[in-house]
Backbone bond lengths (Angstrom), bond angles and torsions (degrees), N, CA, C in turn:
res aa  C-N    CA-C-N  psi(-1)  N-CA   C-N-CA  omega(-1)  CA-C   N-CA-C  phi
1 X - - - 1.447 - - 1.528 110.97 -
2 X 1.322 116.35 -33.73 1.456 121.29 179.92 1.528 110.80 -62.95
3 X 1.322 116.54 -40.89 1.468 120.11 -179.98 1.527 110.84 -65.93
4 X 1.309 117.32 -38.26 1.465 120.94 179.39 1.527 110.85 -65.94
5 X 1.316 117.44 -42.03 1.458 120.70 178.06 1.519 111.59 -64.40
6 X 1.325 116.25 -40.24 1.459 120.53 176.68 1.520 110.54 -63.03
7 X 1.317 117.29 -41.82 1.454 121.23 178.58 1.529 111.03 -63.48
8 X 1.318 117.72 -44.81 1.467 121.33 -179.31 1.525 111.02 -62.47
9 X 1.320 117.53 -46.65 1.463 120.36 -179.15 1.529 110.94 -67.33
10 X 1.321 117.78 -34.13 1.462 120.82 177.90 1.526 110.96 -68.23
11 X 1.320 117.42 -42.96 1.462 120.96 178.83 1.526 110.40 -64.35
12 X 1.317 117.58 -41.03 1.466 120.21 177.13 1.526 110.27 -62.67
13 X 1.320 117.24 -43.26 1.465 120.84 178.07 1.519 112.46 -62.75
14 X 1.321 117.24 -42.10 1.460 120.41 178.26 1.530 111.47 -65.21
15 X 1.320 117.14 -39.30 1.458 120.15 179.59 1.526 111.34 -67.44
16 X 1.313 117.27 -33.00 1.465 120.11 174.95 1.526 109.85 -62.32
17 X 1.329 116.92 -41.90 1.464 120.13 177.99 1.524 111.71 -66.52
18 X 1.328 117.39 -35.38 1.473 120.56 175.88 1.526 110.01 -64.04
19 X 1.326 117.17 -41.03 1.468 120.91 177.02 1.532 111.69 -62.00
20 X 1.316 116.54 -42.34 1.464 120.52 178.72 1.522 110.30 -65.03
21 X 1.332 116.97 -43.33 1.464 120.45 178.44 1.521 111.21 -63.07
22 X 1.319 116.95 -38.45 1.459 120.57 178.54 1.527 111.04 -65.14
23 X 1.314 117.41 -42.11 1.468 120.77 178.52 1.527 110.97 -64.43
24 X 1.325 116.74 -43.61 1.469 120.29 179.18 1.529 110.19 -64.51
25 X 1.328 116.73 -42.18 1.467 119.79 179.05 1.523 110.89 -62.60
26 X 1.328 117.61 -40.11 1.468 119.31 179.17 1.524 111.04 -65.62
27 X 1.330 117.44 -36.15 1.462 120.25 176.20 1.524 110.90 -65.91
28 X 1.338 116.31 -43.95 1.460 119.95 -179.34 1.523 111.17 -62.96
29 X 1.314 117.01 -37.22 1.465 120.35 177.83 1.523 110.10 -71.93
30 X 1.314 118.19 -41.96 1.467 121.74 -178.30 1.527 111.99 -64.53
31 X 1.330 117.04 -37.14 1.462 120.82 -179.50 1.522 112.52 -91.56
32 X 1.332 116.79 9.88 1.468 123.90 176.04 1.532 112.91 58.25
33 X 1.329 115.64 35.35 1.457 120.40 174.99 1.525 109.69 -80.05
34 X 1.330 115.69 -38.41 1.460 121.01 175.51 1.526 108.13 -116.18
35 X 1.316 114.94 151.43 1.452 121.33 -176.58 1.521 109.41 -104.96
36 X 1.317 117.00 125.50 1.462 119.97 -178.79 1.521 112.72 -75.84
37 X 1.328 118.09 -5.45 1.461 119.95 173.23 1.520 111.13 -73.42
38 X 1.308 116.40 -18.86 1.462 121.08 173.70 1.524 107.23 -71.63
39 X 1.320 116.56 127.13 1.467 120.67 -174.18 1.522 112.43 -65.08
40 X 1.331 117.40 -35.93 1.467 120.32 179.83 1.524 109.93 -65.98
41 X 1.317 116.56 -46.02 1.464 121.09 179.23 1.522 110.21 -62.77
42 X 1.324 116.11 -44.08 1.464 119.76 179.59 1.528 111.22 -63.31
43 X 1.318 117.49 -38.90 1.470 120.94 178.70 1.520 111.81 -65.93
44 X 1.318 116.51 -44.26 1.461 120.61 179.04 1.527 110.41 -63.98
45 X 1.334 116.25 -43.60 1.466 119.95 179.35 1.525 110.82 -63.33
46 X 1.317 117.64 -40.17 1.468 121.15 179.23 1.521 111.85 -65.96
47 X 1.331 117.32 -42.05 1.469 121.30 178.42 1.529 110.11 -62.50
48 X 1.322 116.51 -46.60 1.459 120.08 -179.94 1.522 111.14 -64.15
49 X 1.327 116.96 -38.13 1.463 120.66 178.33 1.523 110.75 -64.38
50 X 1.315 117.10 -44.83 1.468 120.69 -178.97 1.528 112.52 -67.99
51 X 1.320 117.18 -28.39 1.466 120.12 178.68 1.521 112.70 -78.88
52 X 1.319 116.99 -30.97 1.461 119.33 -172.76 1.531 114.34 -104.33
53 X 1.310 118.43 -29.29 1.458 120.55 -172.96 1.527 114.33 -63.53
54 X 1.339 120.85 -38.49 1.469 118.65 178.90 1.527 113.85 -61.04
55 X 1.314 117.34 -27.03 1.463 120.50 -179.89 1.530 110.87 -91.45
56 X 1.325 116.49 -33.60 1.463 119.86 -177.27 1.533 113.04 -79.05
57 X 1.311 118.66 -29.07 1.464 121.36 -176.48 1.532 113.10 -59.12
58 X 1.340 120.14 -46.30 1.475 118.27 177.65 1.526 113.20 -63.70
59 X 1.323 117.12 -32.93 1.465 120.15 178.53 1.521 109.47 -68.75
60 X 1.331 117.22 -39.75 1.468 120.87 178.89 1.522 111.72 -63.66
61 X 1.334 117.00 -32.94 1.467 119.65 178.80 1.524 111.71 -68.44
62 X 1.325 116.89 -30.43 1.460 121.22 -177.76 1.530 111.61 -84.59
63 X 1.325 117.15 -38.92 1.463 120.71 -178.11 1.522 111.02 -70.27
64 X 1.315 117.17 142.38 1.470 119.04 175.73 1.528 110.76 -73.41
65 X 1.307 117.08 157.35 1.466 122.07 178.28 1.528 109.60 -65.33
66 X 1.313 115.34 134.24 1.465 120.19 -177.71 1.525 111.61 -115.17
67 X 1.316 118.15 27.64 1.458 120.60 176.69 1.512 113.59 70.47
68 X 1.303 117.93 44.16 1.461 121.69 178.24 1.512 114.45 92.16
69 X 1.300 117.80 -4.38 1.458 121.80 179.27 1.522 108.86 -97.47
70 X 1.324 116.10 119.09 1.463 121.40 -177.67 1.523 109.46 -96.16
71 X 1.321 116.19 109.28 1.457 121.18 -179.23 1.527 112.86 -96.74
72 X 1.313 117.45 0.86 1.465 119.93 -176.79 1.531 113.82 -62.11
73 X 1.352 121.14 -38.17 1.472 117.86 175.91 1.526 112.95 -62.67
74 X 1.324 116.78 -36.44 1.467 119.78 179.66 1.519 110.31 -66.63
75 X 1.330 116.32 -42.68 1.461 120.48 178.49 1.530 110.02 -62.12
76 X 1.325 116.63 -44.21 1.462 119.95 -179.19 1.527 111.40 -66.42
77 X 1.307 118.02 -39.69 1.472 120.67 178.20 1.528 109.71 -63.23
78 X 1.319 117.79 -42.23 1.462 120.16 177.30 1.528 111.42 -63.05
79 X 1.331 116.74 -41.45 1.466 120.12 176.91 1.528 111.78 -63.80
80 X 1.324 116.76 -38.50 1.471 119.61 178.51 1.528 111.78 -68.78
81 X 1.328 117.10 -38.10 1.467 119.30 174.59 1.527 110.43 -61.57
82 X 1.337 115.98 -43.08 1.459 120.57 178.52 1.529 110.59 -62.05
83 X 1.326 117.16 -45.30 1.463 121.51 179.14 1.520 111.43 -62.08
84 X 1.326 116.64 -43.40 1.461 120.17 178.78 1.521 111.31 -62.32
85 X 1.331 117.26 -45.09 1.462 120.58 178.65 1.525 111.72 -66.00
86 X 1.321 116.86 -35.52 1.459 121.54 177.10 1.526 110.91 -64.22
87 X 1.312 116.67 -43.56 1.472 120.73 178.94 1.518 110.18 -64.55
88 X 1.316 117.05 -41.98 1.459 120.44 -179.09 1.519 111.06 -66.47
89 X 1.340 117.30 -40.37 1.458 119.97 -176.60 1.527 113.27 -73.40
90 X 1.317 117.40 -42.76 1.463 119.86 -174.61 1.529 114.21 -88.47
91 X 1.309 116.45 -11.78 1.464 120.27 174.53 1.524 108.20 -128.84
92 X 1.343 116.18 74.56 1.472 118.43 -175.62 1.517 111.13 -64.71
93 X 1.299 113.46 155.92 1.470 119.67 -177.61 1.471 110.93 -78.46
């Protein structure tokens, strides 16, 4: 059971980092710091989009429009922190 809990908390932690990387990549693309015509940049952006969009899309439908400010990654990160703490508390090692 200890190994399973470690795996769950590690996967949640890694997904939080993927969410942060996706947000940073979207900022870099929006501010034209990186060029999506570069195949490496486009590949990384596509991978991050495919990993995060299925989870972020339902949150975006529920959240009200904030004038171009996307708060869905922050909401999801908070939910993942809550889930991780819940798993740790109710299934002690």
